[in-house]
C-alpha positions in Angstrom: 3.3 -46.3 5.8 0.3 -47.8 7.4 0.1 -47.6 11.1 -0.3 -51.5 11.3 3.1 -52.0 9.5 5.5 -54.1 11.5 8.2 -51.4 11.5 9.5 -48.6 13.7 7.5 -45.9 11.6 4.4 -48.0 12.0 5.0 -48.4 15.8 5.6 -44.7 16.3 2.5 -43.9 14.3 0.5 -46.1 16.5 2.0 -44.5 19.6 1.3 -41.0 18.4 -2.3 -41.9 18.1 -2.4 -43.2 21.7 -0.7 -39.9 22.9 -3.4 -37.9 21.2 -4.3 -36.2 24.5 -2.0 -34.2 26.8 -2.9 -36.6 29.7 -1.5 -39.5 27.6 1.7 -37.7 26.8 2.2 -36.9 30.6 1.4 -40.4 31.7 4.1 -41.9 29.4 6.7 -39.2 30.0 6.4 -39.2 33.7 8.5 -42.4 33.7 11.5 -40.3 32.8 10.5 -37.2 34.8 12.0 -33.7 34.7 14.8 -34.3 37.1 17.7 -36.7 37.8 16.2 -39.9 39.3 17.3 -41.0 42.8 17.9 -44.5 41.5 19.2 -45.5 38.2 18.4 -49.1 38.5 14.7 -48.3 38.6 14.9 -46.5 35.3 17.0 -49.2 33.7 14.6 -51.8 34.8 11.7 -49.9 33.3 13.3 -49.3 30.0 14.4 -52.9 29.5 11.0 -54.4 30.7 8.8 -52.7 28.1 7.3 -54.6 25.3 6.2 -51.6 23.3 8.3 -49.0 21.6 10.1 -46.5 24.0 12.1 -44.0 21.7 15.2 -42.7 23.1 17.3 -39.9 21.4 21.0 -40.6 21.0 23.8 -38.9 19.1 26.1 -41.5 17.8 30.0 -40.7 17.9 30.7 -38.8 14.7 27.2 -38.2 13.6 25.5 -34.8 13.3 21.9 -35.9 13.4 19.7 -37.6 16.0 19.2 -41.3 15.9 16.3 -43.2 17.5 17.1 -46.0 19.8 14.3 -48.5 20.6 13.5 -52.0 21.8 16.1 -51.8 24.6 16.3 -55.0 26.6 18.6 -56.9 28.8 20.1 -60.2 27.7 20.8 -63.0 30.2 22.4 -66.0 28.8 21.5 -68.5 31.6 23.9 -71.6 31.4 26.1 -69.9 28.9 29.1 -68.5 30.7 31.1 -67.8 27.6 28.5 -65.6 25.9 30.1 -62.2 25.3 26.8 -60.3 25.8 25.6 -62.1 29.0 23.9 -59.6 31.3 24.4 -56.7 28.8 21.8 -54.0 27.8 21.2 -54.0 24.0 19.2 -51.7 21.9 18.2 -51.3 18.2 19.2 -48.4 16.0 17.1 -47.8 12.8 14.2 -49.6 11.1 13.5 -52.8 9.4 14.4 -52.6 5.7 13.7 -55.1 2.9 13.5 -58.0 5.2 16.6 -57.0 7.4 16.3 -56.1 11.1 17.8 -52.9 12.5 21.4 -52.6 13.9 21.8 -54.0 17.3 24.2 -52.1 19.6 25.5 -52.7 23.2 24.9 -49.9 25.6 27.6 -48.7 28.0 26.8 -48.4 31.8 26.2 -44.8 31.7 24.0 -44.7 28.5 21.0 -44.8 30.6 22.2 -42.4 33.4 22.0 -38.5 33.7 25.2 -36.2 33.1 26.3 -33.2 34.9 26.8 -30.3 32.5 26.7 -26.5 32.1 24.4 -25.2 29.5 24.7 -21.8 27.5 22.7 -19.1 29.2 21.3 -17.4 26.2 19.7 -19.7 23.6 17.0 -17.4 22.0 17.1 -16.4 18.3 19.2 -13.3 19.1 21.9 -15.3 20.9 25.2 -16.2 19.5 24.1 -19.8 19.2 20.8 -18.8 17.7 22.5 -16.7 15.0 24.9 -19.5 14.3 22.1 -22.0 13.4 20.2 -19.5 11.5 23.0 -19.7 8.9 22.1 -22.8 6.7 25.8 -23.5 6.2 26.1 -24.3 9.9 23.2 -26.7 10.0 25.5 -29.8 10.5 28.3 -27.9 12.4 28.5 -27.7 16.2 28.6 -24.4 18.0 31.7 -23.5 19.8 30.7 -22.1 23.2 34.0 -21.4 24.7 33.5 -17.6 25.3 29.6 -18.0 26.2 28.1 -17.4 29.6 27.0 -20.6 31.3 24.3 -21.5 33.7 25.1 -23.4 36.9 25.7 -27.1 36.5 22.7 -29.5 36.3 21.9 -33.0 35.3 20.5 -34.1 31.9 19.9 -37.5 30.6 22.3 -39.0 28.0 19.7 -40.6 26.1 16.2 -38.8 26.7 13.0 -40.4 26.1 10.9 -38.5 23.3 7.2 -38.2 22.7 6.0 -40.6 19.8 5.1 -37.6 17.4 8.7 -36.1 17.7 10.4 -39.5 17.5 8.6 -40.2 14.3 10.0 -37.0 12.8 13.5 -37.9 13.8 13.1 -41.5 12.6 11.8 -40.6 9.0 14.2 -37.6 8.3 17.5 -35.9 9.1 17.1 -33.9 12.3 20.0 -32.1 14.0 20.0 -31.6 17.8 19.3 -27.8 17.4 16.2 -28.8 15.2 15.1 -31.2 17.8 14.8 -28.4 20.3 12.8 -26.3 18.0 10.5 -29.1 17.4 9.9 -29.5 21.0 9.1 -25.8 21.4 6.6 -26.1 18.6 5.2 -29.2 20.0 4.4 -27.9 23.5 2.6 -24.9 22.0 -0.9 -24.9 23.3 -0.4 -27.9 25.5 -0.8 -28.4 29.1 2.2 -26.8 31.3 3.0 -30.4 32.6 4.0 -31.3 29.1 6.2 -28.3 28.8 8.0 -29.3 32.1 8.6 -32.9 31.0 10.1 -31.6 27.7 12.7 -29.6 29.5 15.4 -32.4 29.7 15.0 -33.0 25.9 15.4 -29.4 25.2 18.5 -29.2 27.4 19.9 -32.2 25.8 19.4 -30.7 22.3 21.3 -27.6 23.2 24.1 -29.5 24.7 24.3 -31.9 21.8 24.6 -28.7 19.5 27.7 -27.5 21.2 31.2 -28.6 20.1 33.0 -31.1 22.3 36.7 -31.3 23.2 37.9 -32.5 19.8 37.3 -30.6 16.6 34.0 -31.6 15.0 32.9 -33.6 18.0 29.8 -32.8 20.1 29.1 -32.9 23.8 26.5 -35.4 24.2 28.0 -38.0 21.9 27.4 -41.6 22.8 29.7 -44.4 22.0 27.6 -47.6 20.9 29.3 -50.7 20.0 27.6 -52.8 17.2 26.8 -56.5 18.3 28.7 -59.0 16.3 29.1 -62.8 16.5 25.8 -63.0 18.2 24.8 -66.7 19.3 21.7 -68.3 18.0 20.0 -68.0 21.3 20.7 -64.3 21.3 19.5 -63.9 17.7 16.2 -65.7 18.4 15.8 -63.5 21.5 16.3 -60.2 19.7 14.1 -61.3 16.8 11.1 -62.3 19.3 11.7 -58.9 21.1 11.3 -57.0 17.8 8.2 -58.9 17.0 6.8 -57.6 20.3 7.8 -54.1 20.2 7.5 -53.5 16.3 5.0 -56.2 15.4 5.5 -59.6 13.8 6.3 -59.6 10.0 3.8 -61.9 8.6 4.6 -61.3 5.0 8.3 -62.3 5.3 7.5 -65.9 4.8 5.2 -65.1 1.8 7.9 -62.8 0.3 10.7 -65.4 0.7 8.4 -68.0 -0.9 7.5 -65.7 -3.8 11.1 -65.0 -4.4 12.0 -68.6 -4.4 9.1 -69.4 -6.8 10.4 -66.6 -9.1 13.8 -68.2 -9.1 12.4 -71.7 -10.0 10.2 -70.2 -12.6 13.2 -68.3 -14.3 15.3 -71.5 -14.1 12.3 -73.7 -15.6 12.1 -71.1 -18.4 15.9 -71.2 -19.1 15.8 -75.1 -19.3 12.7 -75.1 -21.7 14.4 -72.5 -23.9 17.6 -74.7 -24.0 15.5 -77.8 -24.8 13.5 -76.1 -27.6 16.8 -75.0 -29.1 18.1 -78.6 -29.1 14.8 -79.8 -30.6 15.1 -77.2 -33.3 18.6 -78.3 -34.0 18.0 -82.0 -34.0 14.9 -81.6 -36.2 17.2 -80.5 -39.0 19.3 -83.6 -38.4 16.2 -85.8 -38.0 17.3 -87.1 -34.7 15.3 -87.0 -31.3 17.1 -86.0 -28.2 17.7 -88.6 -25.6 16.5 -88.3 -22.0 20.0 -87.9 -20.7 20.6 -85.0 -23.1 17.3 -83.4 -21.9 18.2 -83.9 -18.2 21.7 -82.4 -18.7 20.4 -79.3 -20.5 17.8 -78.8 -17.8 20.5 -79.1 -15.0 22.8 -76.8 -16.9 20.0 -74.1 -17.6 18.9 -74.2 -13.8 22.6 -73.9 -12.7 23.4 -71.1 -15.0 20.2 -69.2 -14.1 21.0 -69.4 -10.4 24.5 -68.3 -10.8 23.5 -65.3 -13.1 20.9 -64.3 -10.4 23.6 -64.5 -7.7 26.1 -62.5 -9.7 23.5 -59.8 -10.6 22.5 -59.5 -6.9 26.1 -59.5 -5.5 27.1 -56.0 -4.4 30.7 -56.4 -3.5 32.1 -52.9 -3.3 35.3 -54.4 -1.9 37.4 -53.4 -5.1 35.9 -49.9 -5.6 37.9 -46.7 -4.7 38.2 -46.0 -1.0 35.5 -43.8 0.3 36.1 -40.6 2.3 35.4 -42.5 5.7 38.0 -45.1 4.7 40.5 -42.5 3.7 40.0 -40.6 6.9 40.5 -43.7 9.0 43.7 -44.4 7.2 45.0 -41.0 7.6 44.5 -41.4 11.5 46.3 -44.8 11.6 49.3 -43.5 9.5 49.3 -40.2 11.7 49.2 -37.9 8.5 46.9 -35.0 7.9 46.0 -35.6 4.2 45.5 -38.6 1.8 48.6 -37.6 -0.3 50.7 -38.3 2.7 49.7 -41.9 3.3 52.2 -44.7 2.4 52.3 -45.4 -1.2 51.2 -48.9 -0.7 47.6 -47.8 -0.1 47.5 -46.1 -3.5 48.5 -49.3 -5.1 45.9 -51.3 -3.1 43.3 -48.9 -4.2 44.0 -49.7 -7.8 43.6 -53.4 -7.4 40.6 -55.1 -8.9 40.9 -58.8 -7.9 42.3 -60.9 -4.9 45.2 -62.1 -7.3 46.2 -58.3 -7.8 46.0 -57.5 -4.2 47.9 -60.5 -3.2 50.8 -59.6 -5.7 51.0 -56.0 -4.4 51.2 -57.1 -0.7 53.6 -60.0 -1.5 55.9 -57.6 -3.4 55.9 -55.0 -0.6 56.6 -57.7 2.1 59.3 -59.1 -0.1 61.3 -55.9 0.3 62.1 -57.0 3.8 64.6 -59.6 2.3 67.0 -57.0 1.4 66.9 -55.5 4.8 69.7 -56.1 7.5 71.0 -59.4 8.1 70.3 -61.2 11.4 66.6 -60.1 11.7 64.3 -63.1 12.3 60.7 -62.7 11.1 58.0 -65.0 9.6 56.8 -65.0 6.1 53.2 -64.1 5.8 50.6 -66.5 4.3 48.1 -64.1 2.7 44.5 -65.7 3.3 41.4 -64.3 1.8 40.4 -63.2 5.3 43.5 -61.1 5.6 43.1 -59.6 2.1 39.5 -58.7 2.8 40.3 -57.0 6.1 43.1 -54.9 4.4 41.1 -54.0 1.3 37.9 -53.1 3.2 39.9 -51.2 5.9 38.2 -53.4 8.6 41.1 -54.2 10.6 39.5 -55.4 13.8 36.0 -56.8 14.6 35.4 -55.1 17.8 36.9 -52.6 20.2 37.0 -55.1 22.9 39.3 -58.2 22.7 38.0 -61.8 23.4 38.9 -65.2 22.3 36.4 -65.3 19.5 37.7 -62.2 17.7 41.4 -62.5 18.6 42.2 -63.8 15.1 39.9 -61.5 13.1 41.0 -58.7 10.7 44.7 -58.3 10.6 45.5 -59.8 14.1 49.1 -60.6 14.8 48.0 -64.1 15.5 47.2 -64.6 11.7 51.0 -63.8 11.1 52.2 -67.0 12.8 53.6 -69.6 10.6 51.7 -72.4 9.1 52.7 -75.9 8.1 53.0 -76.6 4.4 49.9 -79.0 4.5 47.8 -76.5 6.2 48.6 -73.8 3.7 47.9 -76.3 0.8 44.5 -77.2 2.4 43.5 -73.5 2.9 44.5 -72.6 -0.6 42.4 -75.5 -2.0 39.3 -74.8 0.0 39.6 -71.0 -0.9 39.8 -71.9 -4.7 36.8 -74.2 -4.4 34.8 -71.5 -2.8 35.6 -69.0 -5.4 34.6 -71.4 -8.1 31.4 -72.5 -6.4 30.0 -69.0 -6.4 26.2 -69.3 -5.6 26.3 -73.2 -5.0 28.6 -72.9 -1.8 26.7 -74.6 1.1 27.0 -74.4 4.7 28.5 -77.8 4.8 31.2 -76.6 2.5 31.7 -73.5 4.8 32.4 -75.8 7.7 35.3 -77.2 5.8 37.0 -73.8 6.1 37.1 -74.2 9.9 40.6 -74.0 11.2 41.9 -74.6 14.8 42.2 -71.4 16.9 45.8 -69.9 16.9 47.4 -69.5 20.1 50.5 -67.4 20.8 54.0 -68.9 21.3 55.2 -69.9 24.6 59.0 -69.4 24.2 61.2 -66.2 24.0 62.5 -66.9 20.7 59.2 -67.5 19.0 57.6 -64.6 20.7 60.4 -62.1 19.7 60.1 -63.4 16.1 56.3 -62.9 16.1 56.5 -59.4 17.5 59.3 -58.4 15.0 56.9 -59.7 12.1 54.0 -57.8 13.6 56.1 -54.6 13.8 57.4 -54.9 10.2 53.8 -55.6 9.0 52.6 -52.5 10.6 55.4 -50.3 9.4 54.6 -51.7 5.8 51.0 -50.7 6.0 51.1 -47.5 8.2 54.5 -46.2 8.4 56.7 -45.5 11.5 54.2 -42.8 13.0 51.5 -45.4 13.9 50.9 -45.2 17.7 50.4 -48.9 18.0 53.6 -49.7 16.1 55.5 -47.3 18.5 54.0 -49.2 21.5 55.0 -52.5 20.0 58.5 -51.4 19.6 58.7 -50.4 23.1 57.6 -54.0 24.2 60.2 -55.5 22.0 62.9 -53.2 23.3 62.0 -54.2 27.0 61.8 -57.9 26.0 65.2 -57.7 24.3 66.6 -56.4 27.4 65.4 -59.3 29.4 67.3 -61.8 27.1 69.7 -62.8 29.9 66.9 -63.9 32.1 64.6 -65.6 29.4 65.1 -69.0 31.0 63.0 -67.7 34.0 60.2 -66.5 31.8 57.3 -68.9 31.7 54.7 -69.5 28.8 52.1 -67.7 30.8 54.2 -64.5 30.7 54.5 -64.5 27.0 50.8 -65.2 26.7 49.9 -62.2 28.9 52.2 -59.8 27.0 50.6 -61.0 23.6 47.1 -60.5 25.0 47.9 -57.0 26.1 49.1 -56.4 22.5 45.8 -57.9 21.1 43.7 -55.8 23.3 45.5 -52.6 22.4 45.3 -53.7 18.7 41.4 -53.8 19.0 41.2 -50.4 20.7 43.6 -48.8 18.6 42.1 -49.9 15.2 38.5 -49.4 16.2 39.0 -45.6 16.4 38.2 -43.7 13.3 39.1 -40.3 12.2 37.5 -38.5 9.4 39.0 -36.1 6.6 36.8 -33.2 8.0 38.9 -33.4 11.3 42.0 -32.3 9.4 40.3 -29.1 8.0 41.5 -26.9 10.9 44.4 -24.6 11.5 46.4 -27.1 13.6 45.4 -30.6 12.7 48.3 -32.2 14.6 47.3 -30.5 17.8 43.5 -30.7 17.6 42.7 -34.0 16.1 42.1 -36.9 18.6 44.6 -39.6 17.0 44.2 -43.2 17.7 46.4 -43.9 20.8 48.1 -46.8 22.2 48.6 -47.9 25.8 51.5 -50.3 25.2 54.1 -47.8 26.6 52.6 -48.6 30.0 52.7 -52.2 29.4 56.3 -52.0 28.5 57.4 -50.0 31.6 55.6 -52.7 33.7 56.8 -55.8 32.0 58.9 -56.9 34.8 56.3 -56.4 37.4 53.2 -58.4 38.3 50.9 -56.8 35.7 52.1 -58.8 32.7 52.3 -62.0 34.6 48.8 -61.8 36.0 46.4 -60.5 33.4 42.8 -60.8 34.7 41.3 -60.9 31.2 43.4 -63.6 29.7 41.0 -65.9 27.9 40.3 -69.3 29.6 41.0 -71.1 26.3 44.6 -70.0 26.5 44.9 -70.7 30.2 43.6 -74.3 29.5 46.1 -74.8 26.8 49.0 -73.7 28.9 48.0 -76.0 31.8 47.5 -79.0 29.4 50.7 -78.3 27.4 53.4 -81.0 27.0 57.0 -81.2 25.5 55.7 -80.9 21.8 53.3 -78.2 22.5 54.2 -74.6 21.3 53.8 -73.6 24.9 56.7 -75.8 26.0 60.2 -74.3 27.0 62.0 -76.3 24.2 65.0 -74.4 23.1 65.8 -72.7 26.3 69.2 -73.4 27.8 68.8 -75.6 30.7 64.9 -75.6 30.6 62.7 -73.8 33.1 62.9 -73.6 36.7 60.7 -76.2 38.1 59.7 -74.5 41.4 57.2 -71.7 42.0 57.8 -68.6 44.1 54.6 -69.4 46.0 55.7 -72.8 47.1 58.2 -73.7 49.9 60.8 -75.5 47.5 61.7 -76.0 43.9 63.5 -78.4 41.7 66.4 -77.1 39.5 66.2 -77.4 35.8 67.4 -80.8 34.4 69.6 -79.4 31.5 73.2 -78.6 31.7 73.6 -75.5 33.7 70.0 -75.4 34.5 68.3 -72.6 36.5 67.8 -73.3 40.1 64.2 -73.6 41.2 62.6 -70.7 43.4 61.6 -71.4 46.9 59.9 -68.9 49.3 61.2 -65.3 49.2 64.6 -66.1 50.8 64.8 -69.9 50.9 67.3 -71.7 48.8 66.3 -74.2 46.3 67.5 -77.8 45.6 70.5 -78.6 43.8 69.8 -79.1 40.0 71.4 -79.1 36.6 75.2 -79.3 36.8 75.4 -78.9 40.5 74.3 -75.3 40.8 72.3 -74.4 43.7 69.0 -72.5 43.5 67.8 -69.6 45.3 64.6 -67.8 45.5 64.1 -64.3 44.2 64.7 -61.5 46.8 61.8 -59.4 46.0 62.7 -56.3 44.0 66.4 -57.2 43.0 65.3 -58.7 39.7 63.1 -55.9 38.5 64.1 -52.9 40.6 64.1 -49.6 38.7 63.4 -51.3 35.4 62.3 -48.0 34.0 65.9 -46.7 34.5 67.3 -49.3 32.1 64.6 -48.6 29.5 65.2 -44.8 29.5 68.6 -44.2 31.4 68.8 -40.9 29.8 66.0 -39.6 32.0 67.7 -40.4 35.3 70.6 -38.8 37.2 71.9 -35.2 37.9 72.0 -34.4 34.2 69.3 -36.7 32.7 66.8 -35.7 35.4 66.0 -32.4 33.9 62.5 -32.7 32.3 62.2 -30.1 29.3 58.8 -31.7 28.3 56.7 -30.7 31.4 52.9 -31.3 30.8 51.2 -28.0 30.0 48.7 -28.4 33.0 51.5 -28.9 35.5 53.6 -26.2 34.1 50.6 -23.7 34.4 49.7 -24.7 37.9 53.5 -24.5 39.1 54.2 -21.3 37.2 54.5 -19.0 40.3 56.1 -21.6 42.6 58.8 -22.3 40.0 59.6 -18.6 39.6 60.3 -18.1 43.4 62.5 -21.4 43.5 66.1 -21.6 43.1 67.1 -22.5 39.5 63.5 -22.9 38.7 63.4 -26.2 40.9 61.0 -26.9 43.6 62.1 -27.5 47.1 60.3 -30.8 47.7 61.0 -30.9 51.3 59.3 -27.6 51.9 56.6 -28.6 49.5 55.8 -31.7 51.5 55.5 -29.7 54.6 53.2 -27.0 52.7 50.9 -29.5 51.3 50.9 -32.0 54.2 52.0 -34.9 52.0 54.7 -37.4 51.9 56.7 -38.7 49.1 54.9 -42.0 49.3 51.7 -40.2 49.0 52.5 -38.4 45.7 54.3 -41.2 43.9 51.7 -43.8 44.0 49.7 -44.4 40.6 47.7 -47.4 39.7 49.2 -49.6 37.0 52.9 -48.5 37.9 54.6 -50.8 40.2 56.9 -48.1 41.6 54.7 -45.1 40.7 55.2 -42.1 38.8 58.0 -39.6 39.8 56.1 -36.3 40.6 59.6 -34.5 40.9 60.5 -35.4 37.3 57.1 -34.4 36.1 57.4 -31.0 37.8 60.7 -30.3 36.1 63.6 -32.1 37.8 64.7 -35.3 39.8 68.4 -35.8 40.3 68.1 -39.1 42.3 70.5 -41.5 40.6 68.5 -44.6 41.6 64.9 -43.4 41.4 62.6 -46.4 41.1 59.5 -44.3 39.9 58.9 -43.9 36.2 60.0 -40.7 34.4 57.4 -40.2 31.8 57.3 -37.5 28.9 54.1 -35.3 28.8 52.5 -37.5 26.1 53.1 -40.6 28.0 51.3 -39.6 31.2 48.1 -41.5 32.0 44.9 -39.5 31.6 44.1 -37.5 34.7 47.5 -37.7 36.2 48.2 -33.8 35.9 44.8 -33.1 37.4 45.3 -35.4 40.3 48.9 -34.2 41.0 47.7 -30.5 41.1 44.7 -31.3 43.4 47.3 -32.9 45.8 49.8 -30.2 46.0 47.6 -27.2 45.0 46.6 -26.2 48.6 50.2 -25.8 49.6 51.4 -23.9 46.5 50.3 -20.5 48.0 52.0 -21.0 51.3 55.2 -22.3 49.4 55.3 -19.3 47.0 54.8 -16.8 49.9 57.8 -18.1 51.7 60.2 -17.0 48.8 63.3 -18.9 47.7 64.4 -22.2 49.0 66.7 -25.0 48.3 70.3 -23.3 48.7 71.0 -24.2 52.3 70.8 -28.0 52.4 72.5 -29.8 49.4 70.9 -33.3 50.2 67.3 -33.1 49.4 66.5 -29.3 49.5 68.0 -28.3 46.2 66.3 -31.3 44.4 69.8 -32.3 43.0 70.3 -35.3 45.4 66.7 -36.1 46.4 67.8 -37.5 49.7 70.2 -40.1 51.0 70.4 -43.4 49.1 69.1 -46.2 51.1 71.7 -48.7 52.2 71.6 -52.1 50.2 71.0 -55.2 52.5 74.1 -57.2 53.3 74.5 -60.4 51.4 75.4 -63.5 53.2 76.3 -66.9 51.7 74.2 -69.8 52.2 74.2 -73.5 51.6 71.9 -76.0 49.9 68.4 -75.3 51.3 69.6 -72.5 53.6 68.3 -69.0 53.6 70.0 -66.2 51.8 69.3 -62.6 51.9 69.4 -62.3 48.0 69.0 -65.5 46.4 69.2 -64.4 42.8 70.6 -67.1 40.4 71.6 -69.4 43.1 75.3 -69.8 42.3 77.2 -71.5 44.9 74.8 -69.9 47.6 
């Protein structure tokens, strides 16, 4: 292209001419330097303040070639507190093509920072990595450096800055990370030594990006970049103006659009003239002249038909084509299977559909099979909107990996499964039919008719349980029982069913927070993507990074403060809850006796007004006022309501028999190998262990997100405490990093513990691990009167 073209290629060509001399290259590249900067903020400010192209090399997740990120800038939405990209750093990937701008992505906090890594020691042509890439078949495959000698740790940039000439080669062709390193070596040949020093971070990054990551097929220096969606008009204008500054302003865009419009007008006019000429030829035989109305109608019909034909010819809707390998790979990951043949049969039927009507019939028939299921299961019937059908057929289940109010109803969100009124269903069906019939003449005013009020989750126990049941049945229909998000949803449902006896105490904010955790987990889960190539290994079940779910943690903490105080709950939901009335879906209609009128943060509360109403909660031990049918209220006594909730969810993991953990995490088992071999019955003497590692029980049990912590005794193999409050988790349920932190805490004392020989046989209370220490005495309950203090509170009763 010409060097004055308003594109990335043109801008890089202009920059390459400016960097013709070595001194110019050194002057530009010195901003990055050859070592880790002392202050990342200065580097970020430099990158985001440039009004010319500064090319950065990035390796996107799942890609095998280097991408060029440019036009990096910081967006500050002054006065728009709800802008999702406020104070975010954004960058462009790709080039302008056919009048479209490049893809804008949101950078993570560490994208413009340096990473501490170990690089392969030998990288010449005779080394293992050099011989690996000499084979043409290995060009797009990462090198496994497990058995290679490594250099000491050093820092390299996550997104290094490139010289303009090298960036131009990467932008105009497919360049792998290994080829990028070779290009740098050729580029520095014959240049000043300072240029070679400034290219060192790029060459080291290229070597690391050529090495295989933790998962099969991944690479070390992969960067996760989230595409910018739902951009506001202010942000769109800002990004367009920024591109005009960095790449150049497109002066031909207006002329091209006008030429295209003139071509459409000429085609329409010619079609109308042909129709009029045909009419004149016809009427000449009949010796009749066409009226002005007939000519006007023919012209209008010719112009409309021409616009419709042009719209249909340009439409490239691949929605009803066969699934691509990328879509098949993603579906295999969501269904937790290793081949396309193992996915549920419904996806094979969906792939064969060619119209919306066919797809709606397939889904409705599959959903209708639930009517023959067990009696007594309450669930909602699904209204299949066009948006829901499109999300399923295109395998675009969520809009972004981060949940917010704007995208909470996008894709296959569980909020779309909530029931609608008959009038609303008829209105949506009518507008969808009108849009299909309008085709090319559908206007922006017509699009605004499709606007629907935002959906908000239910605020009662019964409606929430029905929605969660519908969501679980919907997920099982599409992805089978192995879907990780479905397993987490069922954990939440089981925990919520166990709380049916205290449902009258649960307020709408509680259900809203639990629903928001499910929406957040849904966005994270369905934004992950596996590929068919990931399953081409010896042990795909063990080596593939499957889409995961964190709802098991949510379920284990549902009785704690986490579910009741979600710091990311949308402001729109909170406002609706505060403004709700008796007719609102947030109200407590249908609950026996209504809700408690008091608050645990106030000094007193009013009992429910219904028959048998629950007494209001006062302060921690203060009794409430009389309410309902004469029962006295009482405040909760701290942990009495939700103490040891994990024990009720998984009672089989507690006690002298259930406390045996046969699923110890591999990292913990390896770290405790020798210590377990010298312990009686293969069980650690924790009293001795605490002394050796200079720790206490309270120091080791704490873990953020778990109200009562994680039981390190159970994770080490055995916990015989009957009333252990801490969570007993299987190896697959442990949070990331827990095994490493536990071994860091007790690691210093393992050598001393193992050298002392066998322990645990002398003292039967605590030393052998069977009893785990004496059981603390329960506080003595004393009766109270109306308004008096009671030690327990509880439901109130006559106290």
